[in-house]
MIDREN-959992 format. One record per residue (C-alpha): x, y, z; residue number from 1; residue in one letter. Coordinates in nm, 3 decimals. Layout:
<rec><X>X</X><Y>Y</Y><Z>Z</Z><pos>NUM</pos><code>A</code></rec>
...
# end
This chain:
<rec><X>-5.883</X><Y>5.760</Y><Z>-10.101</Z><pos>1</pos><code>M</code></rec>
<rec><X>-5.601</X><Y>5.560</Y><Z>-9.953</Z><pos>2</pos><code>L</code></rec>
<rec><X>-5.630</X><Y>5.192</Y><Z>-9.831</Z><pos>3</pos><code>E</code></rec>
<rec><X>-5.585</X><Y>5.184</Y><Z>-9.461</Z><pos>4</pos><code>E</code></rec>
<rec><X>-5.290</X><Y>4.957</Y><Z>-9.468</Z><pos>5</pos><code>D</code></rec>
<rec><X>-5.079</X><Y>5.205</Y><Z>-9.687</Z><pos>6</pos><code>K</code></rec>
<rec><X>-5.137</X><Y>5.499</Y><Z>-9.478</Z><pos>7</pos><code>R</code></rec>
<rec><X>-4.875</X><Y>5.439</Y><Z>-9.209</Z><pos>8</pos><code>A</code></rec>
<rec><X>-4.587</X><Y>5.355</Y><Z>-9.450</Z><pos>9</pos><code>P</code></rec>
<rec><X>-4.667</X><Y>5.661</Y><Z>-9.657</Z><pos>10</pos><code>L</code></rec>
<rec><X>-4.689</X><Y>5.890</Y><Z>-9.362</Z><pos>11</pos><code>M</code></rec>
<rec><X>-4.355</X><Y>5.749</Y><Z>-9.227</Z><pos>12</pos><code>D</code></rec>
<rec><X>-4.222</X><Y>5.809</Y><Z>-9.579</Z><pos>13</pos><code>A</code></rec>
<rec><X>-4.341</X><Y>6.191</Y><Z>-9.599</Z><pos>14</pos><code>L</code></rec>
<rec><X>-4.217</X><Y>6.250</Y><Z>-9.250</Z><pos>15</pos><code>R</code></rec>
<rec><X>-3.892</X><Y>6.082</Y><Z>-9.320</Z><pos>16</pos><code>H</code></rec>
<rec><X>-3.869</X><Y>6.328</Y><Z>-9.646</Z><pos>17</pos><code>A</code></rec>
<rec><X>-3.975</X><Y>6.641</Y><Z>-9.447</Z><pos>18</pos><code>A</code></rec>
<rec><X>-3.604</X><Y>6.776</Y><Z>-9.381</Z><pos>19</pos><code>G</code></rec>
<rec><X>-3.542</X><Y>6.731</Y><Z>-9.748</Z><pos>20</pos><code>F</code></rec>
<rec><X>-3.837</X><Y>6.898</Y><Z>-9.879</Z><pos>21</pos><code>V</code></rec>
<rec><X>-3.761</X><Y>7.182</Y><Z>-9.603</Z><pos>22</pos><code>R</code></rec>
<rec><X>-3.418</X><Y>7.219</Y><Z>-9.767</Z><pos>23</pos><code>R</code></rec>
<rec><X>-3.537</X><Y>7.219</Y><Z>-10.099</Z><pos>24</pos><code>E</code></rec>
<rec><X>-3.781</X><Y>7.496</Y><Z>-10.021</Z><pos>25</pos><code>L</code></rec>
<rec><X>-3.523</X><Y>7.710</Y><Z>-9.861</Z><pos>26</pos><code>G</code></rec>
<rec><X>-3.316</X><Y>7.699</Y><Z>-10.182</Z><pos>27</pos><code>R</code></rec>
<rec><X>-3.610</X><Y>7.788</Y><Z>-10.411</Z><pos>28</pos><code>K</code></rec>
<rec><X>-3.805</X><Y>8.062</Y><Z>-10.183</Z><pos>29</pos><code>I</code></rec>
<rec><X>-3.593</X><Y>8.362</Y><Z>-10.064</Z><pos>30</pos><code>D</code></rec>
<rec><X>-3.690</X><Y>8.350</Y><Z>-9.700</Z><pos>31</pos><code>L</code></rec>
<rec><X>-3.475</X><Y>8.439</Y><Z>-9.393</Z><pos>32</pos><code>R</code></rec>
<rec><X>-3.604</X><Y>8.130</Y><Z>-9.207</Z><pos>33</pos><code>Y</code></rec>
<rec><X>-3.750</X><Y>7.818</Y><Z>-9.378</Z><pos>34</pos><code>T</code></rec>
<rec><X>-4.043</X><Y>7.708</Y><Z>-9.188</Z><pos>35</pos><code>P</code></rec>
<rec><X>-4.052</X><Y>7.343</Y><Z>-9.063</Z><pos>36</pos><code>E</code></rec>
<rec><X>-4.261</X><Y>7.127</Y><Z>-9.292</Z><pos>37</pos><code>V</code></rec>
<rec><X>-4.510</X><Y>6.888</Y><Z>-9.143</Z><pos>38</pos><code>L</code></rec>
<rec><X>-4.715</X><Y>6.618</Y><Z>-9.311</Z><pos>39</pos><code>F</code></rec>
<rec><X>-5.052</X><Y>6.506</Y><Z>-9.160</Z><pos>40</pos><code>E</code></rec>
<rec><X>-5.318</X><Y>6.281</Y><Z>-9.291</Z><pos>41</pos><code>L</code></rec>
<rec><X>-5.630</X><Y>6.436</Y><Z>-9.438</Z><pos>42</pos><code>D</code></rec>
<rec><X>-5.928</X><Y>6.236</Y><Z>-9.367</Z><pos>43</pos><code>T</code></rec>
<rec><X>-6.180</X><Y>6.495</Y><Z>-9.490</Z><pos>44</pos><code>N</code></rec>
<rec><X>-6.269</X><Y>6.306</Y><Z>-9.790</Z><pos>45</pos><code>I</code></rec>
<rec><X>-6.352</X><Y>5.981</Y><Z>-9.603</Z><pos>46</pos><code>E</code></rec>
<rec><X>-6.554</X><Y>6.191</Y><Z>-9.355</Z><pos>47</pos><code>Y</code></rec>
<rec><X>-6.769</X><Y>6.348</Y><Z>-9.645</Z><pos>48</pos><code>A</code></rec>
<rec><X>-6.813</X><Y>6.027</Y><Z>-9.795</Z><pos>49</pos><code>A</code></rec>
<rec><X>-6.975</X><Y>5.897</Y><Z>-9.467</Z><pos>50</pos><code>Y</code></rec>
<rec><X>-7.180</X><Y>6.192</Y><Z>-9.441</Z><pos>51</pos><code>I</code></rec>
<rec><X>-7.317</X><Y>6.143</Y><Z>-9.790</Z><pos>52</pos><code>D</code></rec>
<rec><X>-7.386</X><Y>5.815</Y><Z>-9.724</Z><pos>53</pos><code>K</code></rec>
<rec><X>-7.582</X><Y>5.889</Y><Z>-9.394</Z><pos>54</pos><code>L</code></rec>
<rec><X>-7.781</X><Y>6.123</Y><Z>-9.583</Z><pos>55</pos><code>L</code></rec>
<rec><X>-7.880</X><Y>5.916</Y><Z>-9.866</Z><pos>56</pos><code>K</code></rec>
<rec><X>-7.965</X><Y>5.618</Y><Z>-9.615</Z><pos>57</pos><code>E</code></rec>
<rec><X>-8.205</X><Y>5.902</Y><Z>-9.472</Z><pos>58</pos><code>S</code></rec>
<rec><X>-8.352</X><Y>5.966</Y><Z>-9.807</Z><pos>59</pos><code>D</code></rec>
<rec><X>-8.417</X><Y>5.608</Y><Z>-9.871</Z><pos>60</pos><code>K</code></rec>
<rec><X>-8.584</X><Y>5.585</Y><Z>-9.526</Z><pos>61</pos><code>H</code></rec>
<rec><X>-8.776</X><Y>5.892</Y><Z>-9.590</Z><pos>62</pos><code>A</code></rec>
<rec><X>-8.900</X><Y>5.773</Y><Z>-9.910</Z><pos>63</pos><code>A</code></rec>
<rec><X>-9.016</X><Y>5.417</Y><Z>-9.797</Z><pos>64</pos><code>T</code></rec>
<rec><X>-9.192</X><Y>5.617</Y><Z>-9.486</Z><pos>65</pos><code>D</code></rec>
<rec><X>-9.362</X><Y>5.815</Y><Z>-9.743</Z><pos>66</pos><code>D</code></rec>
<rec><X>-9.504</X><Y>5.527</Y><Z>-9.956</Z><pos>67</pos><code>D</code></rec>
<rec><X>-9.647</X><Y>5.341</Y><Z>-9.641</Z><pos>68</pos><code>A</code></rec>
# end
C-alpha cells in the first residue's frame, strides 16, 4: 500500500504521462482509434484490510463474550 503523502504526486505523474502512454499503445497495437488512458487510485486493498481488521476485532469480542 502506498503512503498517503505519496499518492497525490504519483497520481499527478501518471496523469501527466497519460498522453505518452496512449501514443505508445497506439504505436504497438493496431487500432483505428487509440482509447484515452485514465489512471485512478485503487483503494480496494486498503478497504479489504479495514474489513479484515473489523472481522478480527469482532472475533476477539465474540471469544471474550464466550469466555464470560
